N, C-alpha and C positions, 0 to 999 in steps of 0.2 A: 425286556425279558423274552426269551424265545420260548415257543411252545414246546411241549414234551415230545412231539413227533418231529423227527429231524428235517423233514421236507415240508411240513405244514407251517405256514406263516399267516399272520393276520394282515389286514390291509395297512395298519399302522407300521408293522415291521417291514412290509414290502415297500412302502413309501420311503422309509429310512434307507433301505437297500438301494432303491433307485437313485437317491441323492448321493449315497456313498459311492455308487458306481461311477459317478462323475469325477471322483477324486482318486480312486484306486481300483485295481482289478479285484473282483470278488473271488473268494475261494470257490472251488467246484460245488461244494454242498450248497452254498448260498445262491450260486447261479442256477442250479437245478431247482431249488425251492422257489426262486423268483419266476422262472419259466413256468413251473407247474401252477403257481398262483395266478400268473397272468393269463394262462390258458382257461382258467375256470372263473375268473372274476370279470365283471363288466366295468367297474369303476377304475381299477388300477391301470389297465392299458390306456385309458384316457389321461390319467395322471402322467404315465410314462411319455405319452406324446407331448404333453405340456412341458415336461422337463426337457425333452429333445428340442422343442421349439424355442425354449428359453436359451438353451446352449447355442443353437444356431444363430439366434438373434444377437447374443453376446459376442459370438465369433465375428459376425458382420460388423458390429459396432466397434470392436477392437481394430478391425482392418480400416474402418472409416476414420477413426480417431488417430491412427498411426500413419495416415497418408502424408508423405513428406511434402506434397504439393499444396497441402492445405495451410494457408497462412491466415492466422487469426490474431 
């Protein structure tokens, strides 16, 4: 459930947006709300970095596991 203010989001809503952003492009209003919240919150930018770290780790793992020279 979104808050009554169009650009105000809770940390729970922001974490859901950060995860959703991995799968789809967010609409402008959600991107603005996300940036505003990240500018004012201390915890959510840390969560964003964790999500990005996981994305990069998975990308590297996929490249490692799809290496054609790897014979197991």
